[in-house]
C-alpha positions in Angstrom: -7.6 -7.4 27.7 -5.0 -6.0 25.4 -6.0 -3.6 22.6 -4.8 -2.0 19.5 -5.9 -0.5 16.2 -7.7 -2.2 13.3 -4.4 -2.3 11.5 -1.2 -3.0 13.4 2.3 -3.3 11.9 5.5 -4.7 13.2 6.6 -8.1 14.5 5.3 -10.5 17.1 3.9 -9.4 20.4 1.2 -7.0 19.2 -1.5 -8.7 21.3 -3.5 -10.2 18.4 -4.8 -12.9 20.7 -6.1 -10.6 23.5 -9.8 -10.3 24.3 -10.1 -6.8 22.7 -8.6 -8.1 19.4 -10.5 -11.3 19.2 -13.8 -10.1 20.7 -13.9 -6.5 19.3 -11.5 -5.7 16.5 -11.8 -9.0 14.7 -15.6 -9.1 15.0 -16.6 -5.5 14.3 -15.2 -4.0 11.1 -16.4 -0.5 12.1 -14.3 -0.4 15.3 -11.1 1.6 14.5 -9.4 1.1 17.9 -9.9 -0.6 21.2 -7.4 0.1 23.9 -7.1 -0.4 27.7 -5.0 1.6 30.1 -4.6 2.0 33.8 -3.1 4.5 36.2 -2.1 3.4 39.8 -2.2 5.7 42.8 -1.5 5.1 46.5 -5.2 4.7 47.4 -7.0 4.0 44.1 -6.5 3.4 40.4 -8.1 4.2 37.1 -8.9 1.6 34.5 -10.0 2.8 31.1 -11.3 1.2 27.9 -11.1 3.6 25.0 -12.7 2.8 21.6 -13.3 4.7 18.4 -15.5 3.9 15.4 -17.4 5.3 12.5 -19.5 8.3 13.5 -22.8 6.5 12.9 -22.0 3.7 15.3 -22.3 5.3 18.7 -24.9 3.0 20.0 -23.2 -0.2 18.7 -19.8 1.0 20.0 -21.3 1.7 23.5 -22.7 -1.7 23.7 -19.5 -3.3 22.4 -17.5 -1.3 25.1 -19.9 -2.5 27.8 -19.6 -6.1 26.7 -15.8 -5.8 26.7 -15.9 -4.4 30.2 -18.2 -7.1 31.4 -15.7 -9.7 30.2 -13.4 -8.5 33.1 -15.7 -10.4 35.5 -15.0 -13.7 33.6 -12.1 -15.7 34.7 -9.4 -16.0 32.1 -8.7 -19.3 30.5 -5.4 -21.0 31.5 -3.8 -19.9 28.2 -5.1 -16.3 28.6 -3.8 -16.2 32.2 -0.3 -17.5 31.2 -0.1 -15.1 28.3 -1.2 -12.1 30.5 1.4 -13.0 33.1 4.2 -13.2 30.5 3.1 -9.9 29.1 2.9 -8.2 32.5 6.3 -9.5 33.5 7.9 -8.5 30.1 6.4 -5.0 30.3 7.5 -4.5 33.9 11.0 -5.7 33.3 11.3 -3.5 30.2 10.1 -0.5 32.2 12.7 -1.1 34.9 15.6 -1.5 32.6 18.2 1.2 33.3 19.5 3.1 36.3 17.5 6.3 35.7 14.2 4.4 35.4 15.1 2.2 38.5 15.8 5.3 40.5 12.5 6.9 39.5 10.7 3.7 40.3 12.4 3.5 43.7 11.5 7.1 44.6 7.9 6.6 43.5 7.5 3.4 45.5 9.1 4.7 48.6 7.1 8.0 48.5 3.8 6.1 48.1 4.3 2.8 49.9 7.2 3.6 52.3 9.1 0.6 50.9 10.7 -0.6 47.7 9.7 -3.8 45.9 12.3 -5.2 43.6 11.4 -6.4 40.0 12.1 -9.9 41.2 9.5 -9.6 43.9 7.0 -8.3 41.4 7.7 -11.3 39.1 7.0 -13.6 42.0 3.7 -11.8 42.8 2.6 -11.9 39.2 3.4 -15.6 38.8 1.3 -16.4 41.9 -1.8 -14.7 40.4 -4.7 -17.1 39.7 -7.7 -16.8 37.4 -9.9 -16.4 40.5 -7.8 -13.4 41.6 -8.3 -11.7 38.2 -12.0 -12.5 38.2 -12.4 -11.0 41.6 -10.6 -7.8 40.6 -12.8 -7.6 37.5 -16.0 -8.0 39.6 -14.9 -5.3 42.0 -14.0 -3.0 39.2 -17.5 -3.4 37.6 -19.2 -2.8 40.9 -17.7 0.7 41.1 -19.3 3.8 39.6 -18.0 4.3 36.1 -16.8 7.6 34.7 -17.7 8.0 31.1 -16.5 10.4 28.4 -18.1 10.4 24.9 -17.4 12.4 21.8 -19.5 12.6 18.7 -23.2 12.4 18.1 -24.6 11.6 21.5 -28.3 11.3 20.5 -28.2 7.5 20.8 -25.8 7.4 23.7 -27.1 6.2 27.1 -27.6 8.5 30.1 -24.8 8.5 32.6 -26.8 6.4 35.1 -27.5 3.7 32.5 -23.8 2.7 32.2 -23.6 1.2 35.7 -26.8 -0.7 35.2 -25.5 -2.0 31.9 -22.1 -3.0 33.4 -23.7 -5.0 36.2 -26.2 -6.6 33.9 -29.3 -4.7 35.1 -29.9 -3.4 31.6 -29.1 -5.6 28.7 -29.1 -2.9 26.0 -29.3 0.8 25.4 -32.6 0.2 23.7 -34.1 -1.4 26.8 
């Protein structure tokens, strides 16, 4: 999915062709940032979409975030899949460069999984991923109960229970 701010500086590799850039930041001038993140644990994980916008756009931002999340259940195109694989491999290799980081990674993996998977093994696993695999993970993610944190004028924000209905397509809009 990628992510970033409305104005990014630097060289190539900023993710300008990711879904959040093309579907959110490039289409909605009022979105200041759209970022995804994830945390992995032994028995679960957390996936987050964080967005910010002008103060008067809570309703629009909520619907935009829901739409972005719903795109997780759509299989990536072959180009998106290959780009995502290259980015994942690049990030993983950059994050395992150096003895200290490798030792920390080894300790973390062994304490959680009772085994160590080498960077080369991770590369092989990433390269084997298919569009169907990613679509399946996205569908599973959307079927779980979302946790939501909002800040700002919440008068036009949906109730907590509406978020799951919106994510699964049961409710099309906050206004519905």
